N, C-alpha and C positions, 0 to 999 in steps of 0.2 A: 269513236270520235268524241272528244270531250265537249262539255257544255260550251266552253269558250270557243272551240273550233267551230261548232255549229253556229254560234253567234257571228263568227267571221264569215262563214259561208252563206248564211241566210240573212242575218240581221243587218249586215253592213254591205250588202251587195249593190248599193246604189252607185258605186263608181268612185272617181277621184276628182280632184280639182282640175280646172283647165280642160285638157283634152277629153277626160273621161267623166267629168261632172263632179258632184260633191257627195261625200259620205262622212259619217262620223262614227262618221261614226264615233262567382263566389267571393272570396276575399282577394285582396290585392297583395302581391308579393313585392315588397319594397326593393328587392335585389335587382329588379329589372328596370329601375329608373323612376318608378313611381314615387320614390322617396323625395324627389325634387318638387312634388306637387304642393307642399305646404303643410301647415299644422304646427302645433306648438310643442308637442312632446318630442324628446330627443331619442333617436334610435342608437344602436351600438356604435355606429360610425360617427356620431355627433351631429348628423344631419337631422332636420325635423322629420318626424314620422308623418306619413300622408294622412290627411283628413279624409276618411272614407265614409260615405253615406250611401248605402244601397238605394237604388231607385226602382220603383215598380216591383217586378218579380225578382230583382237582383241580377237581371241580364246586364244592366249598366249601373254605374255608380258615380257619384260626384266625388272627385279626388282633389279638388282645388285647381289652382292655376295650371295650365298645361306647361309641362317642362320644355326647355330648349327653345324658347321663343326669343326673337330679336328684341333689341332695345326699343323703347317707345319711339315711334317714328316722329320726325321733326319736319316742319315745312322747309322747303328750299330757301336759302338766302338769295338775295338779289345777285345775279351773276354766277350762281352755283350750277354746275352741270348736274342733270338728273342721273341717278344711278341707272345701270343697265339691269333691269329685272328680267329674270328667266324663270318660267314656271313649267315644270314637267308635271304632267297629270296622267292618270291611269283610269281607263274606263272599265267598270266591272269590279276590279280589285279583288279577284279570287285567287287563292292558291290551290292549284289542281294537281300538285305532285311534280310539277316541272321545276320547282325551285326559283321561279322568276320573282315572286314577291320578295322573299328574303334577299335575293341577289341585289335587287335595286334598293332595298333598305340598307344593306351593307354599303353599297356605293354611296348613297346619300350620307350615311354616317361618316364614311371615310373623308368626305369633303365638307362636312358641316352644313349640308344642304337640307332644305325642306321641300316637300312635294305635296300634291293633292291627290287623294285616292277617292275616286267617285264610285262608291260601293253600291252594287246592285242589291237591293233588299232581299230578293229571292235567294241570293247566295248564302243567306243565313236561315232559310226555311227548308226543313227536310222534305224530300219528295213525298214521303208518306203523308205529309200535311198539306200537299199542294192545293187542295180544295179550299184552303183558307184564303187563297188569292182569287179575287174577283176582278179581273182586268176589264177596264172599259171596252165595250164593243168586241169582246172576245169571250170564248167559253171559260167558265170557271176552271181555274187550274192551268190554263194554257200558258205557254211561254215559248218564245222563239229562241231562247238560249238554254232551254232545258233547266234541270236542277242539278246541284252538286250532290255527290255521294256524301254520306254522313262524315266519312273521314276527311273529305276535302272541306266540309263546313268547319270542322274542328280546326283544321290548319288555317283556314281563312280567319277565324276568330282570333287565333294566336297571332297572326301577322297584323291584323287590324289593330289589335291591342298594342302590339309593339310599335306600330307606326305612330299612333297617337302619343305614346310615351316618349317617342324620340322626336316629337315636335311637328309631325306631319298633320295635314288637315284631312278629315273624313267628310267628303261631300256625298252626293247621291247620283247614281246612274239609273234611278227609278227601279223598275222591276222586269217586266216581260220582254222588253226590247222589240216591240212590234213596229216594223218598218214598211210594211206593204199591205195591200188589200184593204178591205173596209175597216179593219180593226187598227190600222196604223195610228201611231201617236200623232201623226200629222193632222188627223181629223178630230182629236179630242177637244172638248170644250174646257173652259176654265174649271167648271165643276168636276169634270172627269179627271183633270189633272190633280185636283184636290184629293179625290179618292185615291189616286195612284200614290201620291205623296204620303197620305195618311197610312196607307198599307205598307209602303217602303219603310217608313219610320217604325211602324209597329213590329215589323219583322226583325229590325235591329234591337228594339227595346224589349222584345219578348221572345228572344231566341231560346231562353232557358225553359219557358213554358212550352214552347212548340217542340222542342227537342227532348225534354225530360232530363237533360244532362245536369248533374249537380257537381261534377268533378272539375269543371273549368272555371277559371276566375272571370269576374265581370269585365265587360268593356269599361275602361276607366274614365268615361265622360258622360255628360248629360247630352244626349243626342238632340234634344229639342233646342239646346243652346249651341251646340257644335255645328249643326247643319245651317249653313248660310248661303249655299249655292250648289249648282249641279250642272250636268250636261245631259241633254236628252238623247235617246237612241237615234243614231243616224243624223243628228243635228236637225231633227224635224220637230215642229210644233211649238216653236218658241213664242209665237205671237199670242197664243192662248195660254201658255204657261205663265207668262210674265205677270198678268194681273193676280194670279193665285200666289206666285212667289212673293210679290210685293205685300199681299195681305199677311203672309206668313212671316214677314220681316226679313226675308232673304236680302243679301247685299249685292249679289252679282249673279250673272248667268253666263255659262260658257257654251251655249247651244247655237249661237248664230251660225248660219250655214255659209261660212267662208268669210274671212276678213282680210285686211291688209295690214302691213307693218307700220301702223300709225298709232298715235296715242288715243286711248279709248275715251268714249263718252257714255253717259247714262242713257238708258232706254227704259221708259215706263218706270223710272225711279231706281233702276238697278244698273250697276256697271255691266256693260255689254263687252264680254271678253272672248272674242271669237278665235278659233283656229285661223291661221294666217297663210296666205299664198306666199311661198318662198321660192328662190331660184332652184331649178332642177337641173343639175349639171349635165351638159350634153344634149339638152332638149330645148326647144324653142318656146316653151311655156313654163308656167310656174305650177307648183304642186302644193296641196294643203299640208300643213305641218302636223301630219299624223301618220303613224306607221301603215295603217290600212290603205291610205291613199298612195303611198309609195308602192305598195304591193299592186294596187289596182292599175297603176300606170305601167308597171313593169311586167306583170304576168297576167293581166286581164282577169283579175279576181282569183286566179288559181293560187291556192295556198300550198301547193306541192309541185311546183314547176321543176323542170330538169335541173339537177344540181350543178351542171356546168355553168349555169347563169348566175349562181349565187354570189361568187366573189365580187363580180362587177356590180351587181345590184346592191350588195351590202355597202360597197364603197360609195356608190352614187347616192344612196340614202343618207349615209353619214355626212357626206359633203353637202347635201341639201340642207341639213340641219345647221351645219357649221356656216354655210353661206348665209343662211337666214340670220344667224346670230351676228356674224361679222357686219352684215349690211346695217343692222340696227345699231350695233355698238359703235361703229365708226361714223355714223351719220346722225339720225334723229333720236337715238336712244329709246325708240318705242319698245315697250315690253315685248318679249318673245315668248309665245305660248306653243308648247309641244304636247300632243296627245298620243297616248300609247295604249296597248293592250298586252296583258301577260300571255303572249302567244308565241308559238314556235313556227309561225308561217315560213314557208320556204327555207326550212332548215334552221330557223332561228336567226336569220340574218338581220332582221329588223331590230331585235333586241341587242345584237352586237353593234349595229349602227347607232342606236340610241346611246349605248354606253360609250362608244367612241366620241360622239358629239358631246355628251355630258362631261367626259374627262377633259376634252378640249376647252370647254367653257370654264370648267373648274380651274384649269391652269391659268386662264386669264385672271380669274379672281385671285388666285394665290400669288400671281406676279404683282399684285398691288392695284389692279384695276378695280373700279367701283362696280363690280359685278355681283349681283345678289341672286342666289338660287333660293327661291322662296315658294310658298304655297299661294294659291289665289287669295286666300283669306288674308295672309300677311301683305300681299300686294295692295288689296283694297284698303287695308289699314293705313298704308302710306298715302294712297290717293285721297283718302278722306280727311287728312290733315293739311293737304296742300291748298293754297289760296286759289279760288276759281280763276283769277286772271292769269296765274302761272300755267294752269292746265289748259286754259284757252290758248295761250301763246304756244305751248307745246303742240297743240293740235293743228297749228298752222303749218307745221313741217310735214311734208309729204313723204312717201316711201323713198328711202335712199337720199334724203336731202339733209345737208348740213346747215346749221345756223350760220348766217353770214357774220363774220367777225368772231366766230367762236362763241361758246356758251356765256362767257363773261359779258360779252357785248349784247348777245341776244336776250338774255334774261336780266339785264341790269336795271330795267325800269318796268317792272311788272305790276306796278301799282296803278297803271293807266290801262286804257282799253288795249286789248291785244293788238300788237302792231301788224301792219300789212307788209312789212319788209320782205323783200324777196329772199329766197334761199337758193343755194347752189346745189344742183343735183349731182350726186356722185354715184348713183346706182340706177338700175332700171326700175320702172314702175311695175305694176301688176300686169302680167301678160293677158291677152284676151283668150 
C-alpha cells in the first residue's frame, strides 16, 4: 500500500459531506520553460536567459517572475459580469509511480489552465531522515501518510519543478496528516501550527541537504515568497491555523470544513476558500467537491469496492462536478473549487471523473465563455483588485441565484451600498 493510499484509508476517514459528514480531506535547464523567467542575457533562441540565484543549500533558487501567468487583473467595470473562476487543487501532490501528477500537468497544459498543488513537506524528506520531523503532540518521525521511497521523492521533485515552470501554484498540505486521536491537527495551537509550517517549508527548502542528492536541479522558486496558502489535513484545525497564517503573510486558506457555492469573504484577514457542497446526481443530498467525499458516499470509505460499481460511480462523480460548475456559471458566478488526490481509488474512477469534468469546463472556456481555470493564488490576485462594494454586492447572491435583470443591471451602480434587490433562484440550495 502506497503512502498516499494509507493517507486515504487512515488520514481521510472522517466521511463525506451531507449524509456521511465532512472530510478533506542544481542548475536550471532553460529548455524546460525556465527561460521565460527573466534576465537580460540572450540565449540561443533569442529569449532572455533566466536569472538564477541559488537559495540556501541550493534546493531552491530564485529564477525571476513565474512563467505563464495571466495578465494583471483589472477591477470589474459597472455592469460587467464577473468571470467564472474554477480552481482545481491537489492535496499531497506526490508522484508515486502511477503517472497521475504528469497526467494532470499534461491536461492543464493542453487547455492553458493553472492549478494549485498543496505539497506535503514530508514528501520531500527521505524516510531515513524521518526523525528530523517533530510533529506536535505526536512521536518524533510519526506520520499518518508514511514516507515516500527515494525514487518517488525524485519523481515528485521533477513534477513540482515542472508544475511551477508551467504556471501552477505550490501551496502546502503541511506534513504528517494527523486526523484522529490526541495528536490530531484539530487540537493544535497557533504555536504548534507555526512549528508544523516551519518544518514543512524547511523540508522543501533543504531537500538537497536531507537527501544528499547533487544530481537534480533546484526547485525554481523562493518558497518563502511562493507559499501564500494551504489546506489542512481532513479540513481540521482552521481556527488556530489562521492567526499563524496571517502572521506569516499568507493570503488565503482552503481548509474550511465545507462551504457553499457563494462568493467568498475574508476570515481573520485571509480569504476563506472552502470546498463546496455541490449536487450529487441521483441522491437527495449534496456532496463536498472533493474526490474522497465522492468515494465515501459511494463505497463507505472503501478504496477497492467491487468493480461492477465503478462505471456508474465514475459517471455520478463526473456529473456532480459538472453540475456544480453549471450551477455557478449559469447563476451567481461564484468561484468553483475542486479538491483531489493523486490516487487510484476504486480503479482510478475519480481521476477519470475529474478529467471528464475538467474537459467539459475547458470546452466552455474554449467556446468563448469567460471561464478561467486558475490557481488559488491567481484567484485572490483578482479578488484583491476588486472594489469592496462590488464584492459585497456579489455576496448578496445565494446558491443558484441569478441577478435580477442580468449582470448589467445588477452591477450597474456598485459605487453605493450593496443593494438588497431580490434575486431569482434557479437552482437548489445546500441540502441538509
